[in-house]
MDAnalysis code that builds the backbone (N, CA, C; Angstrom):
import MDAnalysis as mda
import numpy as np

u = mda.Universe.empty(300, n_residues=100, atom_resindex=np.repeat(np.arange(100), 3), trajectory=True)
u.add_TopologyAttr("name", ["N", "CA", "C"] * 100)
u.add_TopologyAttr("resid", np.arange(1, 101))
u.add_TopologyAttr("resname", ["MET", "LYS", "VAL", "GLN", "VAL", "GLN", "SER", "VAL", "HIS", "PHE", "ASP", "ALA", "ASP", "GLN", "LYS", "LEU", "LEU", "ASP", "PHE", "ILE", "GLN", "GLN", "ARG", "LEU", "ASN", "LYS", "LEU", "ASP", "HIS", "PHE", "TYR", "ASP", "ARG", "ILE", "THR", "ASP", "GLY", "GLU", "VAL", "ILE", "LEU", "ARG", "LEU", "ASN", "ASN", "LYS", "ASP", "GLY", "VAL", "ALA", "ASN", "LYS", "THR", "VAL", "GLU", "ILE", "LYS", "LEU", "MET", "VAL", "PRO", "GLY", "SER", "THR", "LEU", "PHE", "SER", "GLN", "GLU", "ASP", "ALA", "ALA", "SER", "PHE", "GLU", "ALA", "ALA", "ALA", "ASP", "ALA", "ALA", "VAL", "GLU", "ALA", "LEU", "LYS", "ARG", "GLN", "ILE", "SER", "LYS", "TYR", "LYS", "GLU", "LYS", "HIS", "LEU", "ASN", "LEU", "HIS"])
u.atoms.positions = np.array([
    [-117.288, 31.498, -114.364],
    [-117.168, 31.241, -113.109],
    [-116.943, 32.613, -112.254],
    [-117.706, 32.689, -111.193],
    [-117.585, 33.916, -110.238],
    [-116.445, 33.760, -109.358],
    [-115.480, 34.575, -109.316],
    [-114.308, 34.547, -108.501],
    [-114.259, 35.712, -107.557],
    [-114.023, 35.399, -106.345],
    [-113.971, 36.478, -105.173],
    [-112.420, 36.577, -104.808],
    [-111.834, 37.644, -104.948],
    [-110.399, 37.827, -104.536],
    [-110.222, 38.729, -103.433],
    [-109.341, 38.253, -102.457],
    [-109.190, 39.045, -101.379],
    [-107.582, 39.100, -101.153],
    [-107.201, 40.354, -100.954],
    [-105.615, 40.669, -100.683],
    [-105.474, 41.068, -99.242],
    [-104.730, 40.291, -98.521],
    [-104.507, 40.609, -97.051],
    [-103.282, 41.593, -96.942],
    [-103.550, 42.645, -96.234],
    [-102.523, 43.620, -95.858],
    [-101.903, 44.312, -97.095],
    [-102.536, 44.342, -98.212],
    [-102.088, 45.126, -99.262],
    [-103.195, 45.197, -100.408],
    [-103.107, 46.221, -101.161],
    [-104.131, 46.269, -102.299],
    [-103.607, 45.704, -103.584],
    [-104.299, 44.682, -104.164],
    [-103.866, 44.142, -105.382],
    [-104.257, 45.134, -106.561],
    [-103.341, 45.249, -107.493],
    [-103.748, 46.059, -108.592],
    [-104.655, 45.210, -109.610],
    [-105.249, 45.966, -110.498],
    [-106.146, 45.435, -111.554],
    [-105.511, 44.513, -112.416],
    [-104.293, 44.833, -112.803],
    [-103.527, 43.828, -113.709],
    [-103.324, 42.417, -112.940],
    [-103.136, 42.390, -111.713],
    [-102.914, 41.188, -110.986],
    [-104.403, 40.396, -110.964],
    [-105.368, 41.029, -110.648],
    [-106.707, 40.547, -110.592],
    [-107.090, 39.921, -112.031],
    [-106.807, 40.735, -113.003],
    [-107.191, 40.166, -114.317],
    [-106.388, 38.970, -114.645],
    [-105.109, 38.839, -114.250],
    [-104.221, 37.854, -114.581],
    [-104.770, 36.517, -113.830],
    [-105.209, 36.623, -112.574],
    [-105.713, 35.517, -111.801],
    [-107.054, 35.079, -112.381],
    [-107.993, 36.053, -112.777],
    [-109.204, 35.691, -113.387],
    [-108.987, 34.910, -114.693],
    [-108.031, 35.346, -115.397],
    [-107.728, 34.646, -116.810],
    [-107.299, 33.318, -116.500],
    [-106.412, 33.009, -115.646],
    [-105.853, 31.772, -115.319],
    [-107.005, 30.733, -114.845],
    [-107.901, 31.440, -114.012],
    [-109.008, 30.625, -113.421],
    [-110.112, 30.266, -114.497],
    [-110.263, 31.174, -115.430],
    [-111.237, 30.877, -116.564],
    [-110.733, 29.729, -117.419],
    [-109.430, 29.434, -117.496],
    [-108.955, 28.337, -118.231],
    [-109.363, 27.026, -117.585],
    [-109.625, 26.952, -116.287],
    [-109.982, 25.838, -115.624],
    [-111.428, 25.318, -116.124],
    [-112.262, 26.142, -116.691],
    [-113.492, 25.840, -117.294],
    [-113.330, 24.825, -118.500],
    [-112.308, 24.873, -119.105],
    [-111.988, 24.001, -120.196],
    [-111.901, 22.514, -119.661],
    [-111.481, 22.348, -118.469],
    [-111.316, 21.015, -117.849],
    [-112.463, 20.462, -117.262],
    [-113.287, 21.450, -116.685],
    [-114.474, 20.889, -115.990],
    [-115.415, 22.223, -115.960],
    [-116.719, 22.003, -116.593],
    [-117.540, 23.208, -116.746],
    [-118.497, 23.409, -115.641],
    [-118.419, 22.572, -114.705],
    [-119.427, 22.600, -113.532],
    [-118.902, 23.350, -112.217],
    [-117.728, 23.993, -112.386],
    [-117.242, 24.868, -111.221],
    [-118.249, 25.901, -110.993],
    [-118.717, 25.945, -109.785],
    [-119.747, 27.011, -109.407],
    [-119.081, 28.387, -109.102],
    [-118.006, 28.467, -108.231],
    [-117.426, 29.756, -107.882],
    [-116.085, 29.342, -107.294],
    [-115.260, 30.476, -107.226],
    [-113.929, 30.343, -106.622],
    [-113.599, 31.367, -105.671],
    [-112.612, 31.222, -104.871],
    [-112.209, 32.161, -103.795],
    [-110.822, 32.175, -103.770],
    [-110.176, 33.371, -103.974],
    [-108.727, 33.610, -104.038],
    [-108.343, 34.402, -102.913],
    [-107.208, 34.096, -102.110],
    [-106.637, 34.866, -101.067],
    [-105.190, 35.285, -101.465],
    [-104.794, 36.402, -101.553],
    [-103.410, 36.744, -101.736],
    [-102.944, 37.339, -100.462],
    [-101.618, 36.814, -100.169],
    [-101.109, 37.102, -98.797],
    [-99.653, 37.280, -98.910],
    [-99.163, 38.287, -98.229],
    [-97.797, 38.445, -98.069],
    [-97.287, 37.770, -96.845],
    [-96.300, 36.906, -96.904],
    [-95.856, 36.196, -95.668],
    [-94.781, 37.160, -95.075],
    [-94.534, 36.628, -93.808],
    [-93.393, 37.376, -93.006],
    [-92.209, 36.513, -93.061],
    [-92.196, 35.508, -93.962],
    [-90.974, 34.513, -94.016],
    [-89.875, 35.261, -94.746],
    [-88.715, 34.894, -94.228],
    [-87.458, 35.251, -94.842],
    [-87.198, 34.568, -96.130],
    [-86.663, 35.129, -97.152],
    [-86.350, 34.509, -98.342],
    [-87.156, 35.055, -99.425],
    [-87.041, 34.400, -100.605],
    [-87.524, 34.978, -101.861],
    [-89.066, 34.596, -101.887],
    [-89.454, 33.386, -101.535],
    [-90.917, 32.983, -101.767],
    [-91.717, 33.499, -100.661],
    [-92.091, 34.802, -100.683],
    [-92.786, 35.369, -99.526],
    [-94.228, 35.693, -99.977],
    [-94.731, 35.291, -101.042],
    [-96.074, 35.590, -101.477],
    [-96.871, 34.322, -101.761],
    [-98.001, 34.208, -101.111],
    [-98.846, 33.134, -101.085],
    [-100.106, 33.431, -101.797],
    [-100.591, 32.455, -102.520],
    [-101.939, 32.386, -103.223],
    [-102.554, 31.203, -102.785],
    [-103.813, 31.248, -102.382],
    [-104.646, 30.282, -101.929],
    [-105.912, 30.244, -102.741],
    [-106.243, 29.250, -103.449],
    [-107.373, 29.161, -104.260],
    [-108.379, 28.093, -103.979],
    [-109.574, 28.397, -103.704],
    [-110.621, 27.438, -103.315],
    [-111.655, 27.352, -104.413],
    [-111.844, 26.257, -104.996],
    [-112.967, 26.108, -106.078],
    [-114.072, 25.262, -105.458],
    [-115.241, 25.701, -105.658],
    [-116.453, 24.995, -105.333],
    [-116.959, 24.171, -106.512],
    [-117.091, 22.792, -106.413],
    [-117.616, 22.030, -107.436],
    [-118.768, 21.212, -106.741],
    [-119.793, 20.671, -107.593],
    [-120.790, 19.962, -107.018],
    [-120.360, 18.866, -105.965],
    [-120.697, 18.934, -104.767],
    [-120.390, 18.016, -103.804],
    [-118.994, 18.017, -103.173],
    [-118.195, 19.045, -103.482],
    [-116.845, 19.052, -102.984],
    [-116.237, 20.477, -103.046],
    [-115.096, 20.664, -102.525],
    [-114.392, 21.885, -102.582],
    [-112.884, 21.406, -102.816],
    [-112.389, 22.075, -103.931],
    [-110.888, 21.851, -104.307],
    [-110.041, 23.056, -103.749],
    [-108.926, 22.794, -103.300],
    [-108.077, 23.776, -102.622],
    [-106.563, 23.639, -102.987],
    [-105.986, 24.791, -103.285],
    [-104.636, 24.686, -103.512],
    [-103.943, 25.963, -102.948],
    [-102.723, 25.711, -102.341],
    [-102.011, 26.996, -101.790],
    [-100.530, 26.834, -102.242],
    [-100.081, 27.829, -102.746],
    [-98.663, 27.937, -103.251],
    [-97.990, 29.177, -102.865],
    [-96.770, 29.016, -102.558],
    [-95.778, 30.170, -102.322],
    [-94.784, 30.342, -103.398],
    [-94.403, 31.590, -103.782],
    [-93.565, 31.927, -104.871],
    [-92.979, 33.345, -104.627],
    [-92.011, 33.685, -105.550],
    [-91.440, 34.998, -105.471],
    [-92.424, 36.061, -105.949],
    [-93.340, 35.671, -106.738],
    [-94.301, 36.596, -107.252],
    [-95.687, 36.083, -107.115],
    [-96.692, 36.933, -107.110],
    [-98.099, 36.409, -107.079],
    [-98.443, 35.603, -108.309],
    [-97.875, 36.150, -109.520],
    [-98.226, 35.435, -110.824],
    [-97.628, 34.017, -110.774],
    [-96.524, 33.785, -110.365],
    [-95.802, 32.405, -110.263],
    [-96.583, 31.632, -109.401],
    [-97.060, 32.077, -108.228],
    [-97.842, 31.359, -107.204],
    [-99.090, 30.923, -107.826],
    [-99.727, 31.820, -108.521],
    [-101.004, 31.577, -109.103],
    [-100.982, 30.508, -110.125],
    [-99.864, 30.558, -110.900],
    [-99.728, 29.616, -111.930],
    [-99.491, 28.203, -111.458],
    [-98.766, 28.172, -110.282],
    [-98.496, 26.849, -109.604],
    [-99.825, 26.308, -108.971],
    [-100.541, 27.223, -108.400],
    [-101.882, 26.752, -107.735],
    [-102.773, 26.245, -108.828],
    [-102.783, 26.953, -109.957],
    [-103.805, 26.550, -111.018],
    [-103.378, 25.208, -111.546],
    [-102.112, 24.947, -111.719],
    [-101.561, 23.747, -112.142],
    [-102.027, 22.539, -111.251],
    [-101.944, 22.801, -109.978],
    [-102.214, 21.940, -108.978],
    [-103.811, 21.532, -108.987],
    [-104.588, 22.721, -109.244],
    [-106.009, 22.466, -109.385],
    [-106.429, 21.702, -110.536],
    [-105.671, 21.885, -111.746],
    [-105.919, 20.964, -112.874],
    [-105.843, 19.607, -112.594],
    [-104.812, 19.332, -111.831],
    [-104.612, 17.799, -111.421],
    [-105.827, 17.345, -110.583],
    [-106.172, 18.234, -109.651],
    [-107.246, 17.829, -108.689],
    [-108.588, 17.708, -109.423],
    [-108.792, 18.593, -110.508],
    [-109.977, 18.536, -111.258],
    [-110.058, 17.222, -112.125],
    [-108.875, 16.772, -112.645],
    [-108.857, 15.742, -113.484],
    [-109.209, 14.353, -112.531],
    [-108.646, 14.332, -111.375],
    [-108.838, 13.320, -110.395],
    [-110.374, 13.160, -110.026],
    [-111.016, 14.476, -109.770],
    [-112.330, 14.549, -109.386],
    [-113.235, 14.141, -110.422],
    [-112.898, 14.529, -111.714],
    [-113.787, 14.059, -112.903],
    [-113.658, 12.496, -113.070],
    [-112.535, 12.086, -112.987],
    [-112.313, 10.663, -113.176],
    [-112.983, 9.807, -112.109],
    [-113.036, 10.340, -110.818],
    [-113.600, 9.654, -109.804],
    [-115.176, 9.556, -109.918],
    [-115.753, 10.829, -110.304],
    [-117.176, 10.944, -110.749],
    [-117.594, 10.241, -111.774],
    [-116.933, 10.250, -112.896],
    [-117.314, 9.432, -114.114],
    [-117.370, 8.006, -113.819],
    [-116.422, 7.519, -112.965],
    [-116.511, 6.044, -112.620],
    [-117.715, 5.707, -111.796],
    [-118.216, 6.709, -111.076],
    [-119.332, 6.396, -110.219],
    [-120.572, 6.321, -111.079],
    [-120.716, 7.058, -112.080],
    [-121.947, 7.108, -112.919],
    [-121.872, 6.239, -113.939],
])
């Protein structure tokens, strides 16, 4: 899967980019027809600990799946977003398998 990563107002290091790519590659086990993905990493101006946001958009045939999570670290937010996308992929597959 081709993944495009954008970091807003900071430069993400290679270790973080590799971590996100690794997590998104695991989604291929659940559904192999994901065409590409887009990840946006953003630092919020919110007060408190959870000031890092990860937005993930996955393009699948006929639809787009989206998840946005806030956490204290980008790794934790990415994990939470990927878990949410796993559930969305399961529902998407179930819905499409019932149609065919």
